[in-house]
VOGUVEX-883754 format. One record per residue (C-alpha): chain; residue in three letters; x, y negated, z negated; residue number from 0. Coordinates in steps of 0.001 Angstrom, whole numbers. Each point is the difference from the previous one (the first is absolute). Layout:
REM residues N
ATOM unit code      xx      yy      zz pos
ATOM    A  Ala       X       Y       Z NUM
...
This chain:
REM residues 179
ATOM unit code      xx      yy      zz pos
ATOM    A  Met  175140 -132000 -162213   0
ATOM    A  Lys   -2831    2259    1418   1
ATOM    A  Ile   -2170    -739   -2909   2
ATOM    A  Lys     565   -3705     268   3
ATOM    A  Asn    -916     174    3838   4
ATOM    A  Gln   -3218    2008    -860   5
ATOM    A  Lys   -1077   -2366   -2704   6
ATOM    A  Ser     595   -2872    2417   7
ATOM    A  Lys   -2104    1775    2765   8
ATOM    A  Ile   -2802     709   -2483   9
ATOM    A  Lys     -13   -3698   -1173  10
ATOM    A  Asn      72   -1146    3650  11
ATOM    A  Gln   -3037    2301     857  12
ATOM    A  Lys   -1907   -1278   -3011  13
ATOM    A  Ser     619   -3487    1148  14
ATOM    A  Lys   -1241     703    3422  15
ATOM    A  Ile   -3148    1734   -1440  16
ATOM    A  Trp    -606   -2936   -2232  17
ATOM    A  Ile     359   -2495    2964  18
ATOM    A  Val   -2463    2043    2047  19
ATOM    A  Val   -2518     242   -2791  20
ATOM    A  Ala     280   -3707    -706  21
ATOM    A  Ser    -314    -889    3634  22
ATOM    A  Leu   -3171    2043     381  23
ATOM    A  Ala   -1514   -1516   -3034  24
ATOM    A  Trp     874   -3456    1232  25
ATOM    A  Ile   -1584     748    3439  26
ATOM    A  Ser   -3093    1527   -1608  27
ATOM    A  Phe    -729   -2851   -2349  28
ATOM    A  Ser    1025   -2850    2333  29
ATOM    A  Cys   -2184    1015    2955  30
ATOM    A  Asp   -3192   -1907     609  31
ATOM    A  Glu   -3289    1752    -569  32
ATOM    A  Phe   -1544    1877    2828  33
ATOM    A  Cys   -2816   -1737    1914  34
ATOM    A  Glu   -3358    1120   -1300  35
ATOM    A  Val   -2029   -2287    2219  36
ATOM    A  Ser   -1265     978    3395  37
ATOM    A  Asn    1667   -1788    2796  38
ATOM    A  Arg   -2056    1303    2916  39
ATOM    A  Thr   -2511   -2273    1550  40
ATOM    A  Ala   -3226    1216    1705  41
ATOM    A  Ile   -3433   -1200    1057  42
ATOM    A  Val   -2573    1745   -2171  43
ATOM    A  Val   -3151    1029    1807  44
ATOM    A  Asn   -3201    1199   -1422  45
ATOM    A  Phe   -3022    1280    1815  46
ATOM    A  Phe   -3654   -1067    -616  47
ATOM    A  Ser   -3416     792    1123  48
ATOM    A  Leu   -1588   -3150    1596  49
ATOM    A  Glu   -3483    1269   -1018  50
ATOM    A  Asp     495     -44   -3756  51
ATOM    A  Asp    3429   -1554    -473  52
ATOM    A  Glu    1251    3225   -1849  53
ATOM    A  Pro    3494    1264     440  54
ATOM    A  Leu     689    3057    2193  55
ATOM    A  Ala    2700    2503    -634  56
ATOM    A  Val    2796      67    2473  57
ATOM    A  Asp    -321    3689     556  58
ATOM    A  Val   -3610    -382     984  59
ATOM    A  Ile     652   -2851    2470  60
ATOM    A  Val    3297     721    1653  61
ATOM    A  Thr    1090    3024    1975  62
ATOM    A  Gly    3254   -1399    1111  63
ATOM    A  Ile    1752   -3425    -127  64
ATOM    A  Asn    2728    -926    2546  65
ATOM    A  Val    2163   -3026    -655  66
ATOM    A  Ala    1559   -1256    3185  67
ATOM    A  Gly    3106   -2145    -370  68
ATOM    A  Ala    1501   -1925    2892  69
ATOM    A  Glu    1952    2903    1208  70
ATOM    A  Arg   -1115    2970   -1997  71
ATOM    A  Asp   -3072    1923   -1194  72
ATOM    A  Ser    -207    1506   -3405  73
ATOM    A  Val   -2832    2047   -1757  74
ATOM    A  Leu    -651   -1578   -3424  75
ATOM    A  Tyr   -3044    2025    -995  76
ATOM    A  Pro    -107    2922    -684  77
ATOM    A  Ser    3614     374    -705  78
ATOM    A  Pro    2231    1148   -2899  79
ATOM    A  Leu     -27   -3650   -1278  80
ATOM    A  Phe   -3724    -377     400  81
ATOM    A  Pro   -1599    3485    -500  82
ATOM    A  Gln   -3711     326     738  83
ATOM    A  Ser   -2290    -600   -3052  84
ATOM    A  Ser    2802   -1687   -1966  85
ATOM    A  Arg   -1367   -3477    -443  86
ATOM    A  Asn   -2936   -2217     937  87
ATOM    A  Asn    2084   -2577    1703  88
ATOM    A  Leu    2512     145    2876  89
ATOM    A  Leu    3404   -1634    -277  90
ATOM    A  Leu    1472   -1344    3286  91
ATOM    A  Pro    3659    -979    -445  92
ATOM    A  Ile     966   -3312    1624  93
ATOM    A  Asn    2946    -411    2351  94
ATOM    A  Pro    2074   -2872   -1464  95
ATOM    A  Glu    1351    -725    3467  96
ATOM    A  Ala   -3382    -231    1757  97
ATOM    A  Gly   -2929   -2275    -226  98
ATOM    A  Glu   -2730    2411     757  99
ATOM    A  Met   -1185    3591    -554 100
ATOM    A  Ile   -1987    1948    2547 101
ATOM    A  Phe   -1584    3182   -1014 102
ATOM    A  Ser   -3022    2163     902 103
ATOM    A  Ile   -2487    1746   -2240 104
ATOM    A  Glu   -1874    2972    1317 105
ATOM    A  Arg   -3207    1074   -1647 106
ATOM    A  Gln   -1564    3413     778 107
ATOM    A  Gly   -2493    -161    2780 108
ATOM    A  Met     800   -3613     932 109
ATOM    A  Asp    2426   -1886    2173 110
ATOM    A  Ala    3220   -1178   -1599 111
ATOM    A  Asp     201   -3627   -1009 112
ATOM    A  Thr    3168   -1937     566 113
ATOM    A  Ile     795   -2674   -2651 114
ATOM    A  Ile    2564   -2806     255 115
ATOM    A  Phe    1118   -1887   -3170 116
ATOM    A  Arg    2233   -3076     376 117
ATOM    A  Tyr    2025   -1156   -2897 118
ATOM    A  Thr    2978   -2140    -957 119
ATOM    A  Pro    2686    1849   -1952 120
ATOM    A  Arg    1675   -1827   -2870 121
ATOM    A  Val    2976    1075   -2224 122
ATOM    A  Gly    -333     102   -3716 123
ATOM    A  Phe    2424     772   -2789 124
ATOM    A  Ile   -1074    2558   -2619 125
ATOM    A  Ser    3018     382   -2222 126
ATOM    A  Thr    3810     777     -26 127
ATOM    A  Glu    -865    3723    -395 128
ATOM    A  Cys   -2796      92    2761 129
ATOM    A  Gly    1404   -2596    2426 130
ATOM    A  Cys   -2213   -1672    2520 131
ATOM    A  Val   -3285    1082    1603 132
ATOM    A  Val   -1829   -1217    3074 133
ATOM    A  Tyr   -3646   -1024    -680 134
ATOM    A  Ala   -2566    -716    2707 135
ATOM    A  Gln   -2544   -2843     381 136
ATOM    A  Ile   -2888    1480    2056 137
ATOM    A  His   -1498   -2475    2586 138
ATOM    A  Glu   -3697     285    -634 139
ATOM    A  Asn   -1071   -1651    3218 140
ATOM    A  Gln    2166    2237    2144 141
ATOM    A  Leu   -1532    3448    -717 142
ATOM    A  Glu   -1095    1950    3185 143
ATOM    A  Trp   -1641    3340     365 144
ATOM    A  Thr   -1795    1920    2695 145
ATOM    A  Arg   -3324     413   -1868 146
ATOM    A  His    -812    3612     942 147
ATOM    A  Ala    -826    1368   -3516 148
ATOM    A  Ile    1227   -2965   -2136 149
ATOM    A  Val   -2672   -2605    -456 150
ATOM    A  Glu    1926   -2641   -1997 151
ATOM    A  Ile    3449    -666   -1454 152
ATOM    A  Glu     419   -2339   -2969 153
ATOM    A  Val    3259   -1329   -1485 154
ATOM    A  Thr    -515     133   -3750 155
ATOM    A  Asn    3580   -1112    -953 156
ATOM    A  Pro    2228   -1364    2725 157
ATOM    A  Asn    3188     513   -2140 158
ATOM    A  Ala    1265    3472     513 159
ATOM    A  Gly    2338     918   -2795 160
ATOM    A  Thr    1925    2912   -1360 161
ATOM    A  Val   -1876    3354    -431 162
ATOM    A  Val     461    3247   -1860 163
ATOM    A  Tyr    -188    3101    2295 164
ATOM    A  Arg   -1025    2351   -2786 165
ATOM    A  Gln   -3321    1899    -328 166
ATOM    A  Gly   -2411   -1459   -2401 167
ATOM    A  Ile    1529   -3497     138 168
ATOM    A  Glu   -2432   -2773    1202 169
ATOM    A  Asn    1683   -2721    2014 170
ATOM    A  Glu   -1485   -3491     483 171
ATOM    A  Glu   -2275     -18    3114 172
ATOM    A  Asn     869   -2130    3010 173
ATOM    A  Ile   -2521    1095    2614 174
ATOM    A  Arg   -3436    1425     -33 175
ATOM    A  Ile   -1169    1951    3112 176
ATOM    A  Tyr   -3703     475     306 177
ATOM    A  Tyr   -1788    2854    1851 178
């Protein structure tokens, strides 16, 4: 009787192990692929010299960037996300619930400039794996800035899309700031 009970327990354990293995295999192979597309939207800013229309490196122009939301301030550059000398453009993430961004750029030896971008957020579908994203349509005629060090601001692409926050990746430019 004991031997029969032991055989029954072993058979029962093998069945449970088989069910667990089969379940894990089913889960692994039935899951959708992971999202490999960026779902972060930002306004891409590049800096240029007005004299010769040549690009300027961010670490040469900017000593600090403060992005001011409606009820909060946050430092975007330099920060762990945007370390100094990491790229030649600046990524300013949009707030999907707002319609404007206010930030200041301070250049060594000059007064800080305050810049206001107004935009219309719009929702877009990427895929089942990635979900939705909020894009921004920049209002070209509603740019404002204080004109201390910045001479001109040009909207080169009013459609702010998804960006990659990795060093060495060039994102499509939205705004040119001229010094």
